[in-house]
All heavy atoms as a GROMACS GRO file, in nm:
protein
  603
    1GLN      N    1   3.801   5.253   3.454
    1GLN     CA    2   3.667   5.223   3.476
    1GLN      C    3   3.588   5.252   3.351
    1GLN      O    4   3.486   5.187   3.319
    1GLN     CB    5   3.616   5.296   3.594
    1GLN     CG    6   3.595   5.446   3.577
    1GLN     CD    7   3.574   5.520   3.706
    1GLN    OE1    8   3.612   5.473   3.815
    1GLN    NE2    9   3.521   5.635   3.702
    2THR      N   10   3.637   5.343   3.268
    2THR     CA   11   3.568   5.372   3.143
    2THR      C   12   3.577   5.257   3.049
    2THR      O   13   3.473   5.227   2.978
    2THR     CB   14   3.629   5.504   3.077
    2THR    OG1   15   3.622   5.606   3.179
    2THR    CG2   16   3.553   5.537   2.961
    3LYS      N   17   3.691   5.198   3.037
    3LYS     CA   18   3.710   5.078   2.950
    3LYS      C   19   3.617   4.961   2.988
    3LYS      O   20   3.558   4.895   2.907
    3LYS     CB   21   3.851   5.033   2.952
    3LYS     CG   22   3.944   5.134   2.900
    3LYS     CD   23   3.928   5.162   2.753
    3LYS     CE   24   4.022   5.273   2.701
    3LYS     NZ   25   3.999   5.316   2.562
    4VAL      N   26   3.605   4.940   3.125
    4VAL     CA   27   3.520   4.832   3.171
    4VAL      C   28   3.372   4.862   3.140
    4VAL      O   29   3.305   4.767   3.086
    4VAL     CB   30   3.530   4.826   3.325
    4VAL    CG1   31   3.429   4.723   3.382
    4VAL    CG2   32   3.675   4.776   3.358
    5TYR      N   33   3.331   4.984   3.145
    5TYR     CA   34   3.191   5.021   3.112
    5TYR      C   35   3.170   5.019   2.962
    5TYR      O   36   3.070   4.960   2.917
    5TYR     CB   37   3.168   5.167   3.161
    5TYR     CG   38   3.036   5.224   3.113
    5TYR    CD1   39   2.915   5.169   3.152
    5TYR    CD2   40   3.030   5.335   3.028
    5TYR    CE1   41   2.798   5.215   3.097
    5TYR    CE2   42   2.917   5.385   2.983
    5TYR     CZ   43   2.792   5.325   3.023
    5TYR     OH   44   2.672   5.378   2.975
    6LYS      N   45   3.268   5.061   2.886
    6LYS     CA   46   3.245   5.058   2.735
    6LYS      C   47   3.252   4.921   2.680
    6LYS      O   48   3.199   4.895   2.573
    6LYS     CB   49   3.349   5.147   2.670
    6LYS     CG   50   3.331   5.293   2.707
    6LYS     CD   51   3.373   5.388   2.594
    6LYS     CE   52   3.338   5.526   2.648
    6LYS     NZ   53   3.356   5.627   2.550
    7GLN      N   54   3.308   4.824   2.749
    7GLN     CA   55   3.312   4.687   2.705
    7GLN      C   56   3.191   4.606   2.756
    7GLN      O   57   3.184   4.484   2.742
    7GLN     CB   58   3.441   4.612   2.742
    7GLN     CG   59   3.563   4.667   2.667
    7GLN     CD   60   3.683   4.582   2.710
    7GLN    OE1   61   3.680   4.488   2.778
    7GLN    NE2   62   3.792   4.624   2.645
    8ASP      N   63   3.097   4.681   2.814
    8ASP     CA   64   2.972   4.624   2.867
    8ASP      C   65   2.998   4.516   2.973
    8ASP      O   66   2.919   4.420   2.988
    8ASP     CB   67   2.882   4.560   2.750
    8ASP     CG   68   2.829   4.669   2.667
    8ASP    OD1   69   2.805   4.774   2.714
    8ASP    OD2   70   2.814   4.636   2.548
    9LEU      N   71   3.103   4.537   3.047
    9LEU     CA   72   3.127   4.443   3.167
    9LEU      C   73   3.046   4.499   3.286
    9LEU      O   74   3.029   4.435   3.386
    9LEU     CB   75   3.273   4.435   3.197
    9LEU     CG   76   3.356   4.367   3.089
    9LEU    CD1   77   3.508   4.374   3.129
    9LEU    CD2   78   3.313   4.223   3.076
   10ALA      N   79   3.004   4.623   3.280
   10ALA     CA   80   2.932   4.700   3.392
   10ALA      C   81   2.814   4.766   3.338
   10ALA      O   82   2.817   4.816   3.219
   10ALA     CB   83   3.028   4.789   3.466
   11LYS      N   84   2.714   4.788   3.420
   11LYS     CA   85   2.595   4.855   3.374
   11LYS      C   86   2.602   5.009   3.367
   11LYS      O   87   2.532   5.076   3.289
   11LYS     CB   88   2.476   4.822   3.468
   11LYS     CG   89   2.443   4.674   3.468
   11LYS     CD   90   2.335   4.646   3.572
   11LYS     CE   91   2.311   4.493   3.575
   11LYS     NZ   92   2.210   4.463   3.678
   12SER      N   93   2.696   5.060   3.440
   12SER     CA   94   2.724   5.200   3.445
   12SER      C   95   2.868   5.232   3.484
   12SER      O   96   2.938   5.140   3.525
   12SER     CB   97   2.627   5.278   3.549
   12SER     OG   98   2.661   5.244   3.675
   13ILE      N   99   2.902   5.354   3.471
   13ILE     CA  100   3.041   5.394   3.508
   13ILE      C  101   3.063   5.374   3.658
   13ILE      O  102   3.169   5.333   3.702
   13ILE     CB  103   3.075   5.537   3.456
   13ILE    CG1  104   3.225   5.568   3.453
   13ILE    CG2  105   3.008   5.636   3.542
   13ILE    CD1  106   3.289   5.519   3.328
   14HIS      N  107   2.958   5.393   3.737
   14HIS     CA  108   2.970   5.378   3.882
   14HIS      C  109   2.982   5.224   3.916
   14HIS      O  110   3.060   5.194   4.002
   14HIS     CB  111   2.848   5.442   3.943
   14HIS     CG  112   2.835   5.584   3.913
   14HIS    ND1  113   2.913   5.684   3.956
   14HIS    CD2  114   2.736   5.648   3.837
   14HIS    CE1  115   2.878   5.800   3.906
   14HIS    NE2  116   2.772   5.782   3.834
   15HIS      N  117   2.909   5.153   3.845
   15HIS     CA  118   2.913   4.999   3.868
   15HIS      C  119   3.046   4.951   3.823
   15HIS      O  120   3.105   4.863   3.895
   15HIS     CB  121   2.804   4.934   3.779
   15HIS     CG  122   2.790   4.788   3.800
   15HIS    ND1  123   2.783   4.702   3.691
   15HIS    CD2  124   2.798   4.713   3.908
   15HIS    CE1  125   2.779   4.574   3.739
   15HIS    NE2  126   2.786   4.583   3.874
   16ALA      N  127   3.114   5.004   3.724
   16ALA     CA  128   3.246   4.967   3.678
   16ALA      C  129   3.347   4.998   3.795
   16ALA      O  130   3.432   4.922   3.823
   16ALA     CB  131   3.285   5.042   3.557
   17ARG      N  132   3.333   5.119   3.850
   17ARG     CA  133   3.417   5.156   3.963
   17ARG      C  134   3.410   5.058   4.086
   17ARG      O  135   3.510   5.014   4.132
   17ARG     CB  136   3.389   5.297   4.009
   17ARG     CG  137   3.483   5.353   4.099
   17ARG     CD  138   3.454   5.501   4.142
   17ARG     NE  139   3.563   5.559   4.211
   17ARG     CZ  140   3.668   5.617   4.166
   17ARG    NH1  141   3.686   5.620   4.037
   17ARG    NH2  142   3.758   5.669   4.244
   18VAL      N  143   3.292   5.014   4.116
   18VAL     CA  144   3.265   4.928   4.225
   18VAL      C  145   3.328   4.787   4.192
   18VAL      O  146   3.389   4.726   4.273
   18VAL     CB  147   3.117   4.912   4.257
   18VAL    CG1  148   3.083   4.806   4.355
   18VAL    CG2  149   3.062   5.046   4.313
   19LEU      N  150   3.299   4.740   4.073
   19LEU     CA  151   3.359   4.606   4.035
   19LEU      C  152   3.512   4.608   4.041
   19LEU      O  153   3.572   4.510   4.087
   19LEU     CB  154   3.316   4.575   3.883
   19LEU     CG  155   3.171   4.531   3.872
   19LEU    CD1  156   3.145   4.512   3.726
   19LEU    CD2  157   3.136   4.416   3.953
   20ILE      N  158   3.567   4.721   3.996
   20ILE     CA  159   3.722   4.736   4.008
   20ILE      C  160   3.762   4.737   4.152
   20ILE      O  161   3.861   4.665   4.191
   20ILE     CB  162   3.769   4.855   3.935
   20ILE    CG1  163   3.739   4.841   3.782
   20ILE    CG2  164   3.914   4.880   3.956
   20ILE    CD1  165   3.754   4.968   3.699
   21ARG      N  166   3.698   4.821   4.235
   21ARG     CA  167   3.744   4.826   4.376
   21ARG      C  168   3.722   4.698   4.444
   21ARG      O  169   3.791   4.663   4.543
   21ARG     CB  170   3.660   4.939   4.451
   21ARG     CG  171   3.702   5.075   4.413
   21ARG     CD  172   3.843   5.108   4.445
   21ARG     NE  173   3.866   5.095   4.585
   21ARG     CZ  174   3.991   5.088   4.638
   21ARG    NH1  175   4.101   5.083   4.559
   21ARG    NH2  176   4.005   5.076   4.770
   22GLN      N  177   3.624   4.618   4.412
   22GLN     CA  178   3.596   4.487   4.475
   22GLN      C  179   3.674   4.365   4.414
   22GLN      O  180   3.648   4.256   4.445
   22GLN     CB  181   3.452   4.460   4.471
   22GLN     CG  182   3.365   4.556   4.559
   22GLN     CD  183   3.220   4.529   4.550
   22GLN    OE1  184   3.165   4.453   4.472
   22GLN    NE2  185   3.150   4.609   4.635
   23ARG      N  186   3.770   4.405   4.325
   23ARG     CA  187   3.857   4.314   4.266
   23ARG      C  188   3.792   4.197   4.178
   23ARG      O  189   3.827   4.085   4.187
   23ARG     CB  190   3.942   4.236   4.376
   23ARG     CG  191   4.028   4.337   4.452
   23ARG     CD  192   4.101   4.280   4.567
   23ARG     NE  193   4.182   4.170   4.510
   23ARG     CZ  194   4.317   4.158   4.537
   23ARG    NH1  195   4.378   4.251   4.591
   23ARG    NH2  196   4.378   4.060   4.476
   24HIS      N  197   3.696   4.240   4.103
   24HIS     CA  198   3.628   4.151   4.007
   24HIS      C  199   3.688   4.164   3.865
   24HIS      O  200   3.648   4.092   3.772
   24HIS     CB  201   3.480   4.176   4.001
   24HIS     CG  202   3.408   4.152   4.128
   24HIS    ND1  203   3.397   4.018   4.175
   24HIS    CD2  204   3.348   4.224   4.220
   24HIS    CE1  205   3.334   4.015   4.289
   24HIS    NE2  206   3.303   4.144   4.319
   25ILE      N  207   3.768   4.267   3.838
   25ILE     CA  208   3.824   4.290   3.710
   25ILE      C  209   3.972   4.257   3.697
   25ILE      O  210   4.051   4.292   3.795
   25ILE     CB  211   3.807   4.442   3.666
   25ILE    CG1  212   3.650   4.472   3.677
   25ILE    CG2  213   3.856   4.469   3.530
   25ILE    CD1  214   3.562   4.405   3.585
   26SER      N  215   4.009   4.197   3.587
   26SER     CA  216   4.160   4.173   3.570
   26SER      C  217   4.199   4.224   3.433
   26SER      O  218   4.116   4.228   3.336
   26SER     CB  219   4.186   4.024   3.584
   26SER     OG  220   4.126   3.950   3.478
   27VAL      N  221   4.320   4.259   3.417
   27VAL     CA  222   4.377   4.300   3.286
   27VAL      C  223   4.491   4.202   3.256
   27VAL      O  224   4.597   4.206   3.327
   27VAL     CB  225   4.423   4.447   3.288
   27VAL    CG1  226   4.484   4.486   3.156
   27VAL    CG2  227   4.313   4.543   3.327
   28GLY      N  228   4.479   4.120   3.159
   28GLY     CA  229   4.574   4.021   3.130
   28GLY      C  230   4.609   3.925   3.236
   28GLY      O  231   4.727   3.891   3.261
   29GLY      N  232   4.511   3.890   3.313
   29GLY     CA  233   4.531   3.795   3.430
   29GLY      C  234   4.572   3.864   3.556
   29GLY      O  235   4.575   3.799   3.658
   30GLN      N  236   4.606   3.992   3.548
   30GLN     CA  237   4.656   4.064   3.670
   30GLN      C  238   4.530   4.134   3.730
   30GLN      O  239   4.458   4.212   3.659
   30GLN     CB  240   4.756   4.174   3.633
   30GLN     CG  241   4.801   4.257   3.742
   30GLN     CD  242   4.911   4.195   3.823
   30GLN    OE1  243   4.984   4.108   3.766
   30GLN    NE2  244   4.925   4.232   3.944
   31LEU      N  245   4.497   4.104   3.858
   31LEU     CA  246   4.393   4.168   3.925
   31LEU      C  247   4.414   4.313   3.935
   31LEU      O  248   4.525   4.356   3.968
   31LEU     CB  249   4.371   4.108   4.064
   31LEU     CG  250   4.256   4.019   4.075
   31LEU    CD1  251   4.288   3.906   4.173
   31LEU    CD2  252   4.135   4.092   4.119
   32VAL      N  253   4.307   4.392   3.913
   32VAL     CA  254   4.316   4.539   3.920
   32VAL      C  255   4.222   4.582   4.029
   32VAL      O  256   4.098   4.541   4.029
   32VAL     CB  257   4.280   4.608   3.786
   32VAL    CG1  258   4.282   4.759   3.797
   32VAL    CG2  259   4.375   4.560   3.680
   33ASN      N  260   4.261   4.670   4.123
   33ASN     CA  261   4.170   4.728   4.220
   33ASN      C  262   4.183   4.877   4.230
   33ASN      O  263   4.135   4.940   4.322
   33ASN     CB  264   4.186   4.659   4.353
   33ASN     CG  265   4.324   4.690   4.415
   33ASN    OD1  266   4.413   4.738   4.345
   33ASN    ND2  267   4.336   4.671   4.550
   34VAL      N  268   4.238   4.940   4.130
   34VAL     CA  269   4.254   5.084   4.128
   34VAL      C  270   4.175   5.136   4.005
   34VAL      O  271   4.214   5.107   3.890
   34VAL     CB  272   4.405   5.128   4.114
   34VAL    CG1  273   4.410   5.281   4.108
   34VAL    CG2  274   4.480   5.070   4.231
   35PRO      N  275   4.066   5.214   4.027
   35PRO     CA  276   3.984   5.257   3.909
   35PRO      C  277   4.057   5.342   3.809
   35PRO      O  278   4.022   5.350   3.690
   35PRO     CB  279   3.872   5.330   3.973
   35PRO     CG  280   3.859   5.280   4.116
   35PRO     CD  281   3.999   5.240   4.156
   36SER      N  282   4.161   5.418   3.862
   36SER     CA  283   4.236   5.502   3.767
   36SER      C  284   4.355   5.425   3.696
   36SER      O  285   4.438   5.493   3.635
   36SER     CB  286   4.293   5.617   3.844
   36SER     OG  287   4.381   5.572   3.948
   37PHE      N  288   4.355   5.294   3.705
   37PHE     CA  289   4.465   5.212   3.638
   37PHE      C  290   4.460   5.247   3.490
   37PHE      O  291   4.364   5.238   3.422
   37PHE     CB  292   4.430   5.066   3.659
   37PHE     CG  293   4.531   4.974   3.602
   37PHE    CD1  294   4.651   4.952   3.670
   37PHE    CD2  295   4.511   4.907   3.478
   37PHE    CE1  296   4.749   4.866   3.616
   37PHE    CE2  297   4.606   4.824   3.430
   37PHE     CZ  298   4.719   4.800   3.493
   38ASN      N  299   4.580   5.285   3.439
   38ASN     CA  300   4.597   5.315   3.298
   38ASN      C  301   4.616   5.190   3.214
   38ASN      O  302   4.719   5.117   3.245
   38ASN     CB  303   4.709   5.414   3.278
   38ASN     CG  304   4.681   5.555   3.323
   38ASN    OD1  305   4.564   5.596   3.304
   38ASN    ND2  306   4.770   5.622   3.386
   39VAL      N  307   4.532   5.169   3.124
   39VAL     CA  308   4.543   5.046   3.046
   39VAL      C  309   4.595   5.088   2.902
   39VAL      O  310   4.549   5.178   2.843
   39VAL     CB  311   4.410   4.985   3.024
   39VAL    CG1  312   4.417   4.863   2.929
   39VAL    CG2  313   4.350   4.941   3.149
   40ARG      N  314   4.706   5.017   2.863
   40ARG     CA  315   4.761   5.047   2.729
   40ARG      C  316   4.668   4.999   2.619
   40ARG      O  317   4.586   4.913   2.639
   40ARG     CB  318   4.888   4.984   2.712
   40ARG     CG  319   5.002   5.046   2.805
   40ARG     CD  320   5.129   4.978   2.782
   40ARG     NE  321   5.232   5.034   2.873
   40ARG     CZ  322   5.356   5.006   2.879
   40ARG    NH1  323   5.404   4.903   2.809
   40ARG    NH2  324   5.440   5.065   2.965
   41THR      N  325   4.680   5.058   2.503
   41THR     CA  326   4.589   5.015   2.391
   41THR      C  327   4.610   4.872   2.360
   41THR      O  328   4.503   4.801   2.326
   41THR     CB  329   4.623   5.106   2.268
   41THR    OG1  330   4.636   5.242   2.305
   41THR    CG2  331   4.522   5.088   2.160
   42SER      N  332   4.726   4.825   2.366
   42SER     CA  333   4.751   4.679   2.340
   42SER      C  334   4.683   4.577   2.438
   42SER      O  335   4.666   4.470   2.410
   42SER     CB  336   4.900   4.648   2.327
   42SER     OG  337   4.964   4.688   2.449
   43SER      N  338   4.664   4.642   2.562
   43SER     CA  339   4.602   4.548   2.671
   43SER      C  340   4.453   4.566   2.678
   43SER      O  341   4.391   4.493   2.763
   43SER     CB  342   4.666   4.599   2.804
   43SER     OG  343   4.808   4.578   2.806
   44GLU      N  344   4.385   4.654   2.600
   44GLU     CA  345   4.248   4.672   2.612
   44GLU      C  346   4.163   4.548   2.582
   44GLU      O  347   4.065   4.523   2.649
   44GLU     CB  348   4.202   4.785   2.514
   44GLU     CG  349   4.234   4.922   2.560
   44GLU     CD  350   4.182   5.024   2.468
   44GLU    OE1  351   4.102   4.995   2.382
   44GLU    OE2  352   4.231   5.141   2.481
   45LYS      N  353   4.213   4.460   2.494
   45LYS     CA  354   4.147   4.342   2.465
   45LYS      C  355   4.149   4.232   2.577
   45LYS      O  356   4.085   4.139   2.575
   45LYS     CB  357   4.185   4.290   2.327
   45LYS     CG  358   4.332   4.252   2.322
   45LYS     CD  359   4.374   4.198   2.187
   45LYS     CE  360   4.527   4.180   2.185
   45LYS     NZ  361   4.588   4.285   2.106
   46HIS      N  362   4.240   4.264   2.672
   46HIS     CA  363   4.261   4.164   2.779
   46HIS      C  364   4.190   4.202   2.909
   46HIS      O  365   4.199   4.126   3.012
   46HIS     CB  366   4.407   4.154   2.811
   46HIS     CG  367   4.498   4.112   2.703
   46HIS    ND1  368   4.485   3.976   2.650
   46HIS    CD2  369   4.583   4.173   2.620
   46HIS    CE1  370   4.565   3.964   2.546
   46HIS    NE2  371   4.628   4.078   2.529
   47ILE      N  372   4.106   4.298   2.903
   47ILE     CA  373   4.018   4.348   3.023
   47ILE      C  374   3.907   4.246   3.030
   47ILE      O  375   3.833   4.213   2.933
   47ILE     CB  376   3.964   4.484   3.009
   47ILE    CG1  377   4.077   4.590   3.000
   47ILE    CG2  378   3.873   4.513   3.120
   47ILE    CD1  379   4.034   4.724   2.962
   48ASP      N  380   3.893   4.179   3.148
   48ASP     CA  381   3.788   4.083   3.161
   48ASP      C  382   3.755   4.060   3.310
   48ASP      O  383   3.825   4.113   3.396
   48ASP     CB  384   3.846   3.943   3.106
   48ASP     CG  385   3.733   3.846   3.077
   48ASP    OD1  386   3.618   3.884   3.069
   48ASP    OD2  387   3.765   3.724   3.039
   49ILE      N  388   3.644   3.984   3.336
   49ILE     CA  389   3.612   3.948   3.467
   49ILE      C  390   3.712   3.856   3.525
   49ILE      O  391   3.754   3.763   3.455
   49ILE     CB  392   3.475   3.885   3.471
   49ILE    CG1  393   3.365   3.981   3.418
   49ILE    CG2  394   3.436   3.846   3.612
   49ILE    CD1  395   3.334   4.096   3.504
   50SER      N  396   3.759   3.866   3.647
   50SER     CA  397   3.857   3.785   3.708
   50SER      C  398   3.808   3.639   3.724
   50SER      O  399   3.683   3.614   3.741
   50SER     CB  400   3.891   3.838   3.851
   50SER     OG  401   3.975   3.752   3.912
   51ALA      N  402   3.893   3.545   3.705
   51ALA     CA  403   3.858   3.405   3.713
   51ALA      C  404   3.818   3.372   3.860
   51ALA      O  405   3.740   3.278   3.879
   51ALA     CB  406   3.982   3.320   3.667
   52ASP      N  407   3.870   3.440   3.967
   52ASP     CA  408   3.841   3.414   4.098
   52ASP      C  409   3.708   3.483   4.139
   52ASP      O  410   3.656   3.448   4.257
   52ASP     CB  411   3.949   3.467   4.187
   52ASP     CG  412   4.077   3.386   4.170
   52ASP    OD1  413   4.076   3.278   4.110
   52ASP    OD2  414   4.182   3.451   4.197
   53SER      N  415   3.650   3.558   4.062
   53SER     CA  416   3.532   3.628   4.097
   53SER      C  417   3.401   3.548   4.077
   53SER      O  418   3.395   3.465   3.984
   53SER     CB  419   3.513   3.750   4.002
   53SER     OG  420   3.382   3.812   4.010
   54PRO      N  421   3.305   3.567   4.164
   54PRO     CA  422   3.178   3.486   4.151
   54PRO      C  423   3.119   3.527   4.015
   54PRO      O  424   3.036   3.447   3.965
   54PRO     CB  425   3.099   3.539   4.266
   54PRO     CG  426   3.190   3.578   4.369
   54PRO     CD  427   3.303   3.638   4.291
   55TYR      N  428   3.139   3.642   3.964
   55TYR     CA  429   3.086   3.677   3.832
   55TYR      C  430   3.154   3.603   3.714
   55TYR      O  431   3.100   3.588   3.609
   55TYR     CB  432   3.097   3.831   3.800
   55TYR     CG  433   3.027   3.920   3.896
   55TYR    CD1  434   3.094   4.004   3.992
   55TYR    CD2  435   2.894   3.919   3.899
   55TYR    CE1  436   3.023   4.087   4.073
   55TYR    CE2  437   2.823   4.002   3.979
   55TYR     CZ  438   2.891   4.085   4.073
   55TYR     OH  439   2.818   4.166   4.161
   56GLY      N  440   3.274   3.556   3.737
   56GLY     CA  441   3.354   3.488   3.635
   56GLY      C  442   3.359   3.339   3.661
   56GLY      O  443   3.456   3.284   3.635
   57GLN      N  444   3.255   3.271   3.715
   57GLN     CA  445   3.254   3.133   3.737
   57GLN      C  446   3.356   3.087   3.840
   57GLN      O  447   3.402   2.976   3.843
   57GLN     CB  448   3.286   3.055   3.610
   57GLN     CG  449   3.195   3.085   3.498
   57GLN     CD  450   3.044   3.079   3.523
   57GLN    OE1  451   3.002   2.984   3.595
   57GLN    NE2  452   2.964   3.171   3.478
   58GLY      N  453   3.384   3.186   3.938
   58GLY     CA  454   3.473   3.152   4.047
   58GLY      C  455   3.390   3.080   4.159
   58GLY      O  456   3.281   3.032   4.138
   59ALA      N  457   3.443   3.095   4.276
   59ALA     CA  458   3.374   3.036   4.392
   59ALA      C  459   3.248   3.117   4.420
   59ALA      O  460   3.235   3.235   4.391
   59ALA     CB  461   3.465   3.042   4.518
   60PRO      N  462   3.138   3.051   4.464
   60PRO     CA  463   3.012   3.120   4.485
   60PRO      C  464   3.031   3.229   4.600
   60PRO      O  465   3.112   3.218   4.686
   60PRO     CB  466   2.912   3.017   4.527
   60PRO     CG  467   2.996   2.900   4.573
   60PRO     CD  468   3.132   2.913   4.496
   61GLY      N  469   2.952   3.334   4.590
   61GLY     CA  470   2.954   3.442   4.682
   61GLY      C  471   2.882   3.409   4.812
   61GLY      O  472   2.828   3.295   4.822
   62ARG      N  473   2.873   3.508   4.897
   62ARG     CA  474   2.810   3.481   5.030
   62ARG      C  475   2.667   3.453   5.015
   62ARG      O  476   2.615   3.358   5.079
   62ARG     CB  477   2.826   3.616   5.112
   62ARG     CG  478   2.765   3.611   5.249
   62ARG     CD  479   2.764   3.742   5.324
   62ARG     NE  480   2.703   3.847   5.249
   62ARG     CZ  481   2.568   3.868   5.257
   62ARG    NH1  482   2.493   3.797   5.337
   62ARG    NH2  483   2.514   3.975   5.190
   63VAL      N  484   2.586   3.513   4.936
   63VAL     CA  485   2.443   3.492   4.921
   63VAL      C  486   2.414   3.359   4.858
   63VAL      O  487   2.331   3.276   4.889
   63VAL     CB  488   2.374   3.608   4.842
   63VAL    CG1  489   2.229   3.580   4.819
   63VAL    CG2  490   2.394   3.746   4.923
   64ALA      N  491   2.497   3.329   4.752
   64ALA     CA  492   2.484   3.200   4.687
   64ALA      C  493   2.510   3.081   4.774
   64ALA      O  494   2.436   2.982   4.767
   64ALA     CB  495   2.574   3.189   4.561
   65LYS      N  496   2.606   3.095   4.863
   65LYS     CA  497   2.632   2.992   4.954
   65LYS      C  498   2.520   2.971   5.055
   65LYS      O  499   2.483   2.862   5.087
   65LYS     CB  500   2.762   3.021   5.036
   65LYS     CG  501   2.890   3.005   4.958
   65LYS     CD  502   3.013   3.048   5.045
   65LYS     CE  503   3.134   3.049   4.962
   65LYS     NZ  504   3.250   3.099   5.046
   66LYS      N  505   2.468   3.085   5.103
   66LYS     CA  506   2.360   3.086   5.196
   66LYS      C  507   2.226   3.020   5.134
   66LYS      O  508   2.165   2.946   5.198
   66LYS     CB  509   2.321   3.227   5.242
   66LYS     CG  510   2.230   3.243   5.354
   66LYS     CD  511   2.212   3.381   5.400
   66LYS     CE  512   2.118   3.394   5.515
   66LYS     NZ  513   2.102   3.535   5.552
   67ARG      N  514   2.196   3.053   5.009
   67ARG     CA  515   2.086   2.997   4.947
   67ARG      C  516   2.098   2.850   4.919
   67ARG      O  517   2.006   2.770   4.929
   67ARG     CB  518   2.056   3.072   4.809
   67ARG     CG  519   2.005   3.212   4.835
   67ARG     CD  520   1.973   3.277   4.699
   67ARG     NE  521   1.919   3.412   4.727
   67ARG     CZ  522   1.922   3.513   4.642
   67ARG    NH1  523   1.977   3.490   4.515
   67ARG    NH2  524   1.882   3.632   4.672
   68ALA      N  525   2.222   2.805   4.882
   68ALA     CA  526   2.251   2.664   4.862
   68ALA      C  527   2.232   2.589   4.991
   68ALA      O  528   2.175   2.468   4.982
   68ALA     CB  529   2.384   2.644   4.800
   69ALA      N  530   2.272   2.643   5.102
   69ALA     CA  531   2.261   2.569   5.227
   69ALA      C  532   2.117   2.563   5.267
   69ALA      O  533   2.068   2.460   5.319
   69ALA     CB  534   2.342   2.643   5.331
   70ALA      N  535   2.037   2.666   5.242
   70ALA     CA  536   1.896   2.665   5.278
   70ALA      C  537   1.820   2.568   5.188
   70ALA      O  538   1.734   2.490   5.243
   70ALA     CB  539   1.833   2.802   5.262
   71LYS      N  540   1.858   2.557   5.069
   71LYS     CA  541   1.798   2.463   4.973
   71LYS      C  542   1.830   2.318   5.012
   71LYS      O  543   1.747   2.232   5.012
   71LYS     CB  544   1.846   2.488   4.830
   71LYS     CG  545   1.769   2.414   4.725
   71LYS     CD  546   1.818   2.454   4.589
   71LYS     CE  547   1.738   2.389   4.483
   71LYS     NZ  548   1.783   2.430   4.347
   72ALA      N  549   1.955   2.289   5.053
   72ALA     CA  550   1.991   2.160   5.098
   72ALA      C  551   1.926   2.131   5.228
   72ALA      O  552   1.876   2.008   5.245
   72ALA     CB  553   2.144   2.156   5.121
   73ALA      N  554   1.903   2.218   5.308
   73ALA     CA  555   1.836   2.194   5.441
   73ALA      C  556   1.686   2.165   5.415
   73ALA      O  557   1.623   2.074   5.480
   73ALA     CB  558   1.843   2.313   5.541
   74ALA      N  559   1.626   2.232   5.319
   74ALA     CA  560   1.493   2.205   5.285
   74ALA      C  561   1.467   2.064   5.222
   74ALA      O  562   1.367   2.002   5.247
   74ALA     CB  563   1.437   2.316   5.182
   75VAL      N  564   1.562   2.019   5.140
   75VAL     CA  565   1.556   1.889   5.089
   75VAL      C  566   1.568   1.779   5.192
   75VAL      O  567   1.506   1.685   5.189
   75VAL     CB  568   1.663   1.876   4.976
   75VAL    CG1  569   1.682   1.730   4.932
   75VAL    CG2  570   1.640   1.965   4.862
   76ASP      N  571   1.664   1.803   5.284
   76ASP     CA  572   1.673   1.717   5.404
   76ASP      C  573   1.557   1.706   5.486
   76ASP      O  574   1.519   1.599   5.535
   76ASP     CB  575   1.802   1.759   5.488
   76ASP     CG  576   1.930   1.735   5.416
   76ASP    OD1  577   1.935   1.658   5.314
   76ASP    OD2  578   2.032   1.793   5.453
   77ASP      N  579   1.483   1.818   5.502
   77ASP     CA  580   1.361   1.813   5.585
   77ASP      C  581   1.250   1.734   5.516
   77ASP      O  582   1.166   1.679   5.581
   77ASP     CB  583   1.317   1.956   5.621
   77ASP     CG  584   1.402   2.020   5.712
   77ASP    OD1  585   1.490   1.956   5.783
   77ASP    OD2  586   1.410   2.154   5.714
   78ASP      N  587   1.249   1.745   5.385
   78ASP     CA  588   1.142   1.670   5.311
   78ASP      C  589   1.154   1.520   5.306
   78ASP      O  590   1.065   1.443   5.300
   78ASP     CB  591   1.139   1.723   5.157
   78ASP     CG  592   1.093   1.863   5.153
   78ASP    OD1  593   1.027   1.908   5.243
   78ASP    OD2  594   1.116   1.925   5.043
   79GLU      N  595   1.281   1.474   5.327
   79GLU     CA  596   1.306   1.328   5.324
   79GLU      C  597   1.271   1.264   5.447
   79GLU      O  598   1.236   1.261   5.544
   79GLU     CB  599   1.452   1.300   5.289
   79GLU     CG  600   1.485   1.345   5.146
   79GLU     CD  601   1.627   1.322   5.118
   79GLU    OE1  602   1.713   1.283   5.213
   79GLU    OE2  603   1.673   1.345   5.002
   0.00000   0.00000   0.00000
């Protein structure tokens, strides 16, 4: 979690821990969900947001889906 925070992927150490537990962080393409995961020095450059995460251009999250549906319904009502 310290590496995630120091690479500015999270706003705080606590935010880094939450991102890891919610499976938004990957190391070398491997999803990580354990905040105490030991990262080797050679793997530090491979810490990134997961491709499947809404933060990493993955599928939209729950709120984004809800807002998109509401926006589409509003457009349909205007027509």
